[in-house]
C-alpha positions in Angstrom: 44.9 -10.5 7.2 42.5 -9.5 4.4 40.8 -6.6 6.1 44.1 -5.2 7.4 45.4 -5.3 3.7 42.1 -3.5 2.8 42.8 -0.8 5.5 46.1 0.1 3.8 44.0 1.5 0.9 42.8 5.1 1.1 39.0 4.6 0.6 36.3 1.9 1.2 36.0 1.6 -2.5 39.7 0.8 -2.8 39.6 -1.4 0.3 36.8 -3.6 -1.2 38.3 -3.7 -4.7 40.9 -6.1 -3.3 37.8 -8.6 -2.3 37.4 -9.2 -6.1 40.8 -10.2 -6.8 40.4 -14.1 -7.0 43.7 -14.8 -5.4 42.9 -12.8 -2.4 39.5 -14.3 -1.5 38.9 -16.0 1.9 35.7 -17.8 1.1 34.0 -20.5 3.3 34.6 -23.8 1.7 31.6 -26.2 1.3 31.9 -29.1 3.5 31.8 -32.6 2.2 28.2 -34.0 2.1 27.7 -36.1 5.3 24.7 -37.5 7.0 22.8 -34.8 8.8 23.2 -35.2 12.5 20.1 -35.6 14.6 19.1 -32.2 16.4 19.8 -32.3 20.2 18.9 -29.5 22.4 17.1 -26.3 21.2 17.5 -23.7 18.6 16.3 -20.2 19.4 15.8 -17.5 16.8 15.4 -14.2 18.1 14.0 -11.4 15.6 15.1 -8.5 17.6 12.8 -5.3 17.3 15.3 -2.7 16.2 12.6 -0.4 14.5 13.2 -0.1 10.8 15.9 -2.6 10.4 17.0 -6.1 10.8 18.8 -8.1 13.6 18.6 -11.6 14.2 20.1 -13.8 16.9 20.5 -17.4 16.4 21.3 -19.5 19.5 22.2 -23.0 18.4 23.0 -25.3 21.3 26.7 -24.7 21.0 27.1 -21.6 18.9 25.8 -18.0 18.7 25.1 -16.3 15.5 24.0 -12.9 14.8 22.6 -11.7 11.4 22.7 -7.7 11.2 22.5 -5.4 13.9 19.9 -2.8 12.9 21.0 0.8 12.9 23.9 2.4 15.0 23.1 2.2 18.8 23.1 -0.1 21.7 19.8 -1.8 21.2 21.3 -4.9 20.0 24.2 -4.9 22.4 21.8 -4.7 25.4 19.6 -7.2 24.0 22.6 -9.8 23.7 23.7 -9.0 27.3 20.3 -9.7 28.5 20.3 -13.0 26.8 23.5 -13.7 28.6 25.4 -13.8 25.3 29.0 -13.0 26.0 30.5 -13.9 22.6 29.4 -14.5 19.2 31.0 -17.3 17.0 29.8 -15.7 13.9 28.4 -12.3 12.7 26.8 -11.9 9.1 26.3 -8.5 7.6 23.7 -9.2 5.0 24.7 -6.1 3.0 26.2 -2.7 3.7 23.0 -0.6 4.4 23.1 1.2 7.7 19.7 -0.3 8.9 21.6 -3.5 8.8 25.3 -3.2 9.7 25.1 0.1 11.8 24.4 -1.6 15.1 27.0 -4.3 14.2 29.7 -1.6 14.8 28.6 -1.3 18.5 28.3 -5.2 18.6 31.8 -5.6 17.4 33.2 -2.9 19.6 32.0 -4.5 23.0 31.3 -8.4 22.3 34.1 -10.7 21.2 33.3 -12.0 17.6 35.2 -14.9 16.0 34.2 -14.3 12.4 32.3 -11.8 10.2 30.7 -13.0 6.8 29.9 -10.2 4.5 28.9 -10.0 0.7 32.2 -8.1 0.0 30.6 -5.3 -2.1 31.8 -1.9 -2.3 29.9 0.9 -0.5 31.4 4.4 0.4 29.3 5.5 3.3 31.3 6.3 6.7 29.1 3.7 8.4 30.5 0.9 6.3 34.1 2.3 6.7 33.8 2.4 10.4 32.5 -1.3 10.3 35.6 -2.5 8.2 37.9 -0.4 10.3 36.6 -2.2 13.5 36.9 -5.7 12.0 40.6 -4.9 11.3 41.1 -3.4 14.6 39.8 -6.3 16.4 41.6 -8.8 14.1 38.4 -10.6 13.2 38.4 -13.0 10.6 36.6 -11.7 7.5 34.9 -14.0 5.0 33.2 -13.2 1.6 29.9 -15.2 1.5 28.7 -16.8 -1.5 25.9 -19.3 -2.5 27.1 -22.9 -2.1 28.9 -22.4 1.4 27.5 -24.1 4.4 28.4 -24.1 8.2 27.7 -26.6 10.8 26.3 -24.8 13.9 26.6 -27.8 16.0 24.1 -30.3 17.6 22.4 -30.9 14.3 21.9 -27.1 13.5 23.1 -26.4 9.9 23.4 -23.1 8.0 23.5 -22.9 4.2 24.2 -19.8 2.2 21.8 -19.7 -0.9 22.7 -16.1 -2.2 24.5 -14.2 -3.6 26.7 -15.7 -6.3 28.1 -12.6 -8.0 26.9 -9.7 -6.0 27.2 -6.1 -7.3 27.4 -2.8 -5.5 25.0 -1.2 -8.2 22.1 -2.8 -6.2 22.9 -3.5 -2.6 19.7 -5.2 -1.6 20.2 -8.0 -4.2 23.7 -8.4 -2.8 22.1 -9.6 0.5 23.4 -12.8 2.0 20.5 -15.2 2.1 20.8 -18.2 4.6 18.7 -21.2 5.4 19.0 -22.5 9.1 17.9 -26.2 9.3 17.3 -27.9 12.7 15.8 -31.4 12.2 12.4 -30.8 10.6 12.1 -27.0 11.4 13.9 -24.6 9.0 14.3 -20.8 8.8 14.8 -18.8 5.6 16.5 -15.5 6.3 16.5 -13.2 3.3 18.0 -9.7 4.2 16.8 -7.1 1.8 16.8 -9.5 -1.0 14.3 -8.6 -3.8 12.7 -10.1 -6.9 15.9 -10.4 -9.0 17.7 -12.4 -6.0 14.6 -14.6 -5.6 14.3 -15.3 -9.3 18.2 -16.3 -9.3 17.6 -18.7 -6.3 14.7 -20.2 -8.3 16.6 -20.5 -11.3 19.5 -22.3 -9.5 16.9 -24.7 -8.0 17.9 -23.9 -4.4 16.2 -25.9 -1.7 14.0 -23.0 -0.6 11.3 -24.9 1.4 11.2 -23.6 4.9 9.0 -23.5 8.0 9.7 -19.9 8.8 10.3 -17.2 6.4 12.0 -13.8 7.4 10.2 -11.7 4.8 12.6 -9.9 2.4 13.1 -6.2 2.6 10.9 -5.3 5.7 7.8 -6.5 3.7 8.3 -4.4 0.7 6.3 -5.2 -2.5 9.8 -5.5 -4.2 10.2 -8.7 -2.5 8.3 -12.1 -1.9 7.3 -12.8 -5.5 4.3 -15.5 -5.8 7.0 -17.9 -7.2 9.3 -17.6 -4.4 6.6 -17.6 -1.7 5.1 -20.9 -3.3 8.6 -22.4 -3.3 9.3 -21.6 0.4 5.9 -22.6 1.4 6.3 -21.3 4.9 3.9 -21.8 7.7 5.0 -18.6 9.6 6.3 -15.2 8.2 8.3 -12.7 10.1 8.3 -9.1 8.9 10.8 -6.8 10.5 10.0 -3.1 10.2 9.6 0.0 12.3 6.2 1.4 13.4 4.8 3.9 11.1 7.9 3.9 9.0 8.2 6.5 6.1 8.4 3.6 3.5 5.1 2.2 4.3 6.5 -1.2 5.1 5.0 -3.8 5.0 3.2 -3.2 1.8 -0.5 -4.3 1.4 0.6 -6.4 -1.7 3.0 -8.5 0.4 0.5 -8.8 3.3 -2.2 -10.0 1.0 0.0 -12.6 -0.6 0.9 -14.0 2.8 -2.7 -14.0 4.1 -3.9 -15.6 0.8 -1.3 -18.3 1.1 -2.6 -18.8 4.9 0.7 -18.0 6.3 0.7 -16.8 10.1 2.1 -13.2 10.0 4.3 -11.8 12.8 5.5 -8.2 12.7 8.0 -6.5 14.9 6.3 -3.2 14.6 3.0 -5.0 16.0 4.6 -7.7 18.4 8.0 -6.3 19.2 10.8 -8.9 19.5 9.7 -12.3 18.3 11.3 -15.4 19.6 11.0 -18.9 18.0 12.1 -21.9 19.8 12.4 -25.4 18.3 13.5 -28.9 19.3 13.7 -29.9 15.6 10.2 -31.4 15.6 7.9 -28.6 16.8 8.2 -24.8 17.4 6.9 -22.2 19.7 6.5 -18.5 19.2 6.5 -16.3 22.3 3.8 -14.1 20.6 0.7 -16.2 20.7 -1.7 -14.3 18.4 -0.4 -13.6 14.9 -1.2 -10.5 13.0 -4.6 -10.6 11.4 -4.4 -8.9 8.0 -7.5 -6.9 6.9 -7.5 -5.7 3.3 -7.7 -1.9 3.1 -11.3 -0.9 2.1 -11.7 0.2 -1.4 -13.1 3.6 -1.3 -16.7 3.5 -2.7 -17.4 5.9 -5.4 -19.0 9.1 -4.3 -22.6 9.1 -5.0 -23.6 11.0 -8.0 -25.0 14.3 -7.0 -28.9 14.1 -6.7 -30.6 15.5 -9.7 -33.0 18.1 -8.7 -36.6 17.0 -9.6 -37.7 18.4 -12.9 -39.8 21.3 -12.2 -43.5 20.6 -12.8 -44.6 21.7 -16.0 -46.2 25.0 -15.6 -48.5 26.2 -18.3 -48.1 29.9 -18.7 -51.3 31.7 -19.5 -51.1 32.6 -23.2 -53.4 34.0 -26.0 -53.7 31.4 -28.7 -55.7 33.4 -31.1 -58.2 36.4 -31.2 -59.9 38.9 -33.3 -57.5 41.7 -33.8 -59.9 44.0 -35.8 -63.6 44.0 -35.8 -66.3 46.2 -37.3 -68.9 47.9 -35.2 -71.8 45.5 -34.8 -69.5 42.6 -35.7 -68.5 39.4 -33.6 -65.1 39.1 -31.7 -63.5 36.1 -30.2 -60.4 35.1 -28.1 -59.0 31.6 -27.2 -56.4 31.4 -24.3 -54.2 28.5 -23.2 -54.1 28.1 -19.4 -54.1 25.5 -16.7 -56.3 22.6 -16.7 -59.6 22.7 -14.8 -59.0 26.5 -13.8 -61.6 29.4 -13.8 -60.7 32.3 -16.1 -62.5 35.7 -16.2 -62.6 38.2 -19.2 -63.0 41.8 -19.3 -63.4 43.8 -22.5 -63.1 47.6 -21.9 -64.5 50.2 -24.3 -64.6 54.2 -23.9 -67.8 53.9 -21.9 -66.4 51.1 -19.6 -66.4 47.3 -19.3 -68.6 45.5 -21.7 -71.6 43.8 -20.5 -72.1 41.7 -23.8 -73.4 38.2 -23.6 -70.5 35.6 -23.9 -68.1 37.4 -21.5 -68.9 35.4 -18.5 -66.2 33.6 -16.4 -65.4 30.2 -17.6 -63.6 27.1 -16.4 -60.9 25.5 -18.7 -61.1 21.8 -19.6 -58.3 19.1 -19.3 -56.5 20.7 -22.1 -56.5 24.1 -20.4 -58.2 26.0 -23.2 -61.0 28.6 -23.0 -62.8 30.5 -25.8 -64.9 33.4 -25.7 -67.1 35.0 -28.4 -69.2 38.3 -28.0 -70.9 40.9 -30.2 -69.6 44.2 -30.5 -72.2 47.0 -30.2 -73.3 49.0 -33.4 -72.5 52.1 -31.6 -69.3 51.1 -29.9 -66.7 53.8 -30.1 -64.0 52.9 -32.6 -60.5 52.5 -31.4 -58.0 50.2 -29.7 -59.5 48.7 -26.6 -58.1 46.0 -24.0 -59.0 42.6 -23.4 -57.9 41.3 -19.9 -58.1 37.6 -18.9 -57.3 36.5 -15.3 -57.2 33.1 -13.7 -54.8 30.5 -12.0 -52.8 33.5 -10.4 -51.9 34.7 -13.8 -53.1 37.5 -16.2 -52.7 38.4 -19.8 -53.8 41.5 -21.8 -54.1 42.1 -25.6 -55.8 45.1 -27.5 -58.1 44.7 -30.4 -59.4 47.3 -32.7 -63.0 48.3 -33.3 -63.6 50.2 -36.7 
């Protein structure tokens, strides 16, 4: 047996190198094209809530298939037992990441499995090695899945593998096995973690992608579900399998927006829990009645510009515009000030003998321009010297000195 031969090698890398030797491959053979049988009975597809991972149980009328098993643990085993599943005709490990094949180890250990289909790419984790070891221990048929293969699941249920063609271990997500399950007029596109490169390849090969239900690739990451792929699949329902508050931010807003814009009903395991879709080949029912309603994130409004402080009201500082700096005894002196409009100002000229009582030194009120001018006669006997002129008004004051000769 292939896996037993693989186990004779020392490492998972060496084990899987054998898978790439053409004379050793055990591939599914495409069946000759036959008229599709009319569906009978019901097909049930369970998108099992395993947190941040995938696990999908397909219950055809006469066969049970499990695609992926989430991370290690008994979650999927317990779910299968609760559904009365005692054996599995087929298990598909879409790719070697632990959140897809980890739980398959527990399933393979306790539930009889007839066959495992796997992309057959090299991965050196302990999880992958344990998975291969158990397949050998249980002597389970191991098949390398490739695009173009198909399987009759009985009672009109058909499974077609659409991807991969030549998978590489350099990008495990794009090594994912992508299958389409068709039951009458209802179909399911199950994409594993396939990303843009895989979607582009399927589009280029002109695969029949149109499906009623899309299991969104890579947990709703923006790296999957390109506009062209989504348009080609044209689903009515999208199922996103991811863990609540997962560290990757799945599903990404870009993906949710594309689905919402395409008017696709969205269901999420992190919101709804396990999602079960039942079909008779004509119609389908979903155990969760209310789809997820996507609300685009609010774009933060730009912070308002800080309010500008109001410009201070223009305050006219009391200043002397001009004055007679030197005057002879008996001469005439004058002074002009700039102050506030319509404001009363007083003037005091002080000589050696005291404040002058000359005519013209009365208080005056400024006009609209704020200017006031005084003129007065210096007495013929005024003591020569430097004397102050004080002007007050509007809460301000100013002093200058003039000289009498």
